[in-house]
C-alpha positions, 0 to 999 in steps of 0.5 A: 544458496550455494555461494554468495553471503547470507545474514542471519539475526538473532532468532536465526532468519535470514534478513539479508541474502544475495539471491533475494531483493529486500522490499526497499523504501524508495521514496516518503513523504507526507501529505496534506489536502482534500477530499476532492483529490490529493496528488502526490509526486515522487522526486524523481520517476521510479524506474520499476516494470511493474508499480511501486508498491504504495503504503500510506498511514492517514493522520485521521480518520478518512476515506480513501478511494479512486487510488492510482499509482500515476505513470507507466512501466519504468517511469512511475511519477506519483499517485493520487485518490480522492476522499470526501469533499469537503473532508481535508485529508493528512498522512504519511507514505511510501513508496517501495519496490524488490530494487534497491539503489545505489545511495550509500557514499560508503557502507556496503552492497549486495548484487545478486548473480546478474549484478542486480543490485539486491542492497545498499546500507543507506537505502531503508527497507520496509517489512510487511507486518500483516495482512487481512484476508477475513472480513466481517460483513456489516451490510448494504446502504443505498445511495440514493443514486441507484446502487448500493454501498456494501460494507465490510470490517475486522478486528484489527487495530490502527494503534500499530503504526502500521502503513495501509498498500493503496495497490489493493484499494485501487482495484475494483471488485467484481460485481456478481454478473455484468458490473464492477464496484468502486472500491474505498478504505475507511479509516475509523480512527474512533472505533479502532478499524479498518472499514472496506466499501464498495458501490456498484449495482451487483456486488455479492456480501462477500470480500476476498480482497487482503489488505496489507500492511508495512512498516519501514525499518531504520 
């Protein structure tokens, strides 16, 4: 950059810059519910144009599916998902965006050249920690309803305390010729792994959707 302010840490990594926004935690909390459906409202609408990035960390082994960030551009109101009927679910979550909010009564703020607030010392940030992009195909089974359930996993431990990005799990997987498949994320603590599943009619055995993890920074 030609002017402004930049902060680097002891490893000479840029941690704050007056030209680039950080991933900022706008909302956080915990959920508790059951597999028939969970809705988690935000305390106030998140006003970003695009949906906020919602990260979740279940407390117990659970299946997450039919995930949706609720609301519309400029007024995102919460998120929802379903699981296995009769199975309880609980965990922690946070919603983040590359957009800060004026929160601190005193401290430090950074704006860019267009007067957009990039950083407020009263707003916690989050950091991307890892991404799973390579998957091992586990096989296919019949659902008994004319569709197949395909499963994949990867060597990536769940014990790190990372939160999984829910937005990608809300995406469908394209079918081979005509129809898409619903996507499921299975947190399998017993085997310390994440399993991605998709249910459809003509799905391929390759999975290309990445799963992204992050952590809040206190």
